[in-house]
C-alpha positions in Angstrom: -23.1 0.5 -15.8 -23.9 -1.7 -12.7 -23.9 -1.1 -8.7 -22.8 -3.9 -6.9 -24.8 -4.6 -3.8 -23.4 -7.2 -1.0 -24.0 -6.8 2.7 -26.1 -5.3 5.4 -23.8 -4.2 7.7 -20.0 -2.4 7.3 -17.0 -2.8 9.7 -13.7 -1.7 8.7 -12.2 -5.0 8.9 -14.9 -6.6 6.5 -14.9 -3.8 4.1 -13.8 -6.2 1.5 -14.6 -10.1 0.5 -12.7 -11.9 -1.6 -12.2 -15.9 -3.6 -10.7 -16.6 -6.6 -13.8 -15.5 -8.5 -15.1 -12.0 -7.5 -14.7 -9.1 -5.4 -17.6 -7.9 -3.3 -18.1 -4.8 -1.3 -20.8 -3.6 1.3 -23.4 -1.7 0.5 -22.7 0.6 3.4 -19.1 1.4 2.7 -19.7 2.2 -0.8 -20.6 0.4 -4.2 -18.5 -0.5 -7.0 -19.4 0.3 -10.5 -18.0 -1.4 -13.6 -17.2 -0.2 -16.8 -16.9 -2.4 -19.2 -15.7 -2.1 -23.0 -18.9 -2.7 -25.5 -21.0 -4.1 -23.2 -24.3 -2.8 -21.5 -25.7 -5.8 -19.6 -25.6 -5.4 -15.9 -22.2 -6.7 -14.7 -23.7 -9.0 -10.9 -19.9 -9.2 -9.8 -16.3 -8.3 -10.9 -15.5 -11.6 -12.7 -11.5 -12.1 -12.7 -12.5 -13.9 -16.0 -13.4 -11.1 -17.4 -11.4 -8.2 -15.8 -9.9 -7.8 -19.0 -13.1 -6.3 -20.3 -13.4 -4.0 -17.4 -12.3 -0.4 -18.5 -12.5 1.6 -15.3 -13.7 0.6 -11.7 -15.2 3.2 -10.1 -15.3 2.8 -6.0 -17.3 5.8 -4.2 -15.1 8.7 -5.9 -12.1 7.2 -6.9 -11.2 5.3 -10.3 -9.2 2.4 -10.9 -7.9 0.8 -14.1 -7.5 -2.4 -12.3 -8.8 -5.2 -9.6 -5.3 -5.1 -8.3 -5.7 -1.3 -7.6 -9.3 -1.5 -6.0 -7.4 -4.5 -3.7 -4.6 -2.0 -2.7 -6.8 0.6 -1.7 -8.4 -1.2 0.6 -5.5 -2.4 2.0 -4.5 1.4 2.8 -7.7 2.3 3.8 -7.7 0.1 6.5 -3.8 0.4 7.4 -4.9 4.1 7.8 -7.8 3.2 10.4 -5.5 1.0 12.4 -2.8 3.6 12.5 -4.4 6.3 13.2 -6.9 5.1 15.7 -3.5 3.5 17.6 -2.3 7.2 17.2 1.0 6.3 15.3 2.5 8.6 12.8 3.7 7.2 9.8 3.8 8.0 6.1 3.6 6.3 2.9 6.9 4.7 1.3 8.9 3.6 -1.4 6.8 2.4 -4.6 3.4 3.6 -2.5 5.0 7.0 -2.3 6.4 7.1 -5.8 3.0 6.0 -7.2 1.3 9.1 -5.1 4.0 11.7 -6.3 4.7 10.6 -10.1 1.4 9.0 -10.7 -0.9 10.2 -8.7 -2.0 6.6 -8.4 -0.9 3.3 -7.2 2.2 2.0 -9.8 1.3 -0.1 -12.4 3.3 -2.9 -11.5 3.3 -2.3 -8.0 1.5 -5.0 -5.9 1.9 -3.9 -2.0 1.8 -1.0 0.4 4.9 0.4 1.8 4.3 2.7 5.3 6.9 3.9 7.1 7.2 4.6 11.1 9.7 5.8 13.5 7.5 4.0 16.5 5.3 0.9 16.9 3.1 -0.4 19.1 3.9 -3.9 20.6 -0.1 -4.9 19.8 0.4 -3.8 16.6 0.0 -7.2 15.0 -3.2 -8.3 16.7 -4.4 -5.2 15.6 -3.9 -5.8 11.7 -5.1 -9.6 12.4 -8.4 -8.2 13.5 -9.0 -6.5 10.0 -8.3 -9.8 8.5 -5.3 -9.1 7.7 -2.4 -12.4 7.7 1.2 -12.2 9.1 3.6 -13.2 5.8 6.2 -12.6 8.1 8.6 -10.9 10.3 11.9 -9.4 9.8 14.6 -8.0 12.1 13.3 -6.0 15.8 13.0 -2.8 17.5 16.5 -2.5 18.1 18.3 -3.6 14.7 15.8 -2.5 12.2 12.1 -3.8 11.7 9.9 -4.8 8.9 6.5 -6.7 9.2 5.0 -7.9 6.0 0.8 -8.5 6.5 -1.2 -10.2 3.0 -5.2 -9.6 2.4 -7.0 -9.6 -0.8 -3.8 -11.7 -2.3 -1.8 -8.3 -1.8 1.0 -7.5 0.8 1.5 -4.6 3.1 4.8 -3.7 4.4 5.4 -1.4 7.8 9.0 -0.8 7.9 10.4 0.6 11.3 13.0 3.7 10.1 15.9 4.6 13.1 17.0 7.7 13.1 20.9 8.3 12.8 23.1 11.8 12.7 23.7 11.2 9.5 20.2 10.1 7.8 17.2 8.2 8.6 17.8 4.1 8.0 15.0 2.0 6.6 15.7 -1.7 6.9 14.5 -4.4 4.4 15.3 -8.2 3.9 15.9 -10.8 1.1 18.2 -13.4 1.2 20.1 -10.8 3.5 19.5 -7.8 5.2 19.9 -4.5 3.7 20.0 -0.9 4.7 18.3 2.3 2.7 19.7 5.4 3.8 17.8 8.4 3.4 18.2 12.3 4.1 16.5 13.6 7.2 13.2 14.5 6.6 10.1 15.8 8.4 6.4 14.9 7.9 3.9 17.3 6.0 0.3 16.0 5.5 -1.0 15.2 1.2 -4.0 13.4 0.0 -4.2 9.9 -1.6 -7.1 8.5 -3.0 -8.9 11.1 -0.8 -7.6 10.0 1.9 -5.0 12.3 4.4 -1.4 11.2 4.4 2.0 12.1 6.1 4.6 12.4 3.5 8.2 13.2 3.7 8.8 17.0 3.3 11.8 16.6 0.9 9.9 14.1 -1.2 11.9 14.5 -4.3 15.3 14.7 -2.8 14.1 11.3 -0.9 13.0 10.1 -4.4 15.8 10.9 -6.0 18.1 9.0 -3.0 16.6 5.6 -4.0 15.7 5.7 -7.3 18.0 7.8 -9.0 15.9 9.3 -11.6 12.8 9.0 -10.1 11.1 10.4 -13.4 11.3 7.3 -15.2 9.2 4.3 -15.3 11.2 0.9 -14.5 8.5 -1.8 -15.0 11.7 -4.6 -14.0 12.2 -2.5 -10.7 14.1 -4.9 -8.1 13.6 -3.7 -4.3 16.8 -5.6 -3.5 19.3 -4.4 -6.7 17.9 -1.2 -7.5 17.7 0.9 -4.9 21.2 3.8 -5.2 20.6 4.0 -1.6 21.0 0.2 -0.6 23.5 -1.2 1.7 24.0 -5.2 2.3 24.0 -5.3 6.2 25.4 -8.4 6.7 28.1 -9.0 4.1 
């Protein structure tokens, strides 16, 4: 095991430095500890070329089984910071919520973070840019449904603006068409995920069942457009 020590200061926006070869984290935020199979030599960086040999990655009190999950953690950490600082009520959603409730971690084949909100500020894009996120795409508008997609460290973050209607709450997503996902109405309650406090729907099993059906079944080939039980094409 070895502690990686890079950088002298830390701000939320530069929590992680990435290139095609390595991942580094500044000392004052925490240390990456790599536990590598059959290797007692010090690991000075988490190299992509040796990632298949890494069994566990530890950052502070969190354990990860892949560099992908470590990158998702950093993106989720900064998302939590940004939205809380801007006093926006939000919750973890879709695959992120499923991973929290079913697996207690990010889903193995999930490569993005999903967040739901009922309100969003006009300057939210600038807030994410300040933390090193790039705008990947923006779909829709506040009136008809809205999705912000950001990207950092090679992984995406989706913010979905939900609409409250009399018969349920609606999330909107875009592929080749616009789709709505209908969920039963819910309130929010607090939960802990990777050592951070988040909101989750208070009817979480009903919520997951609306989208996944049998949410206990693991489906590595899940398609977010065609497979959700509650998806409806809006622009037919």
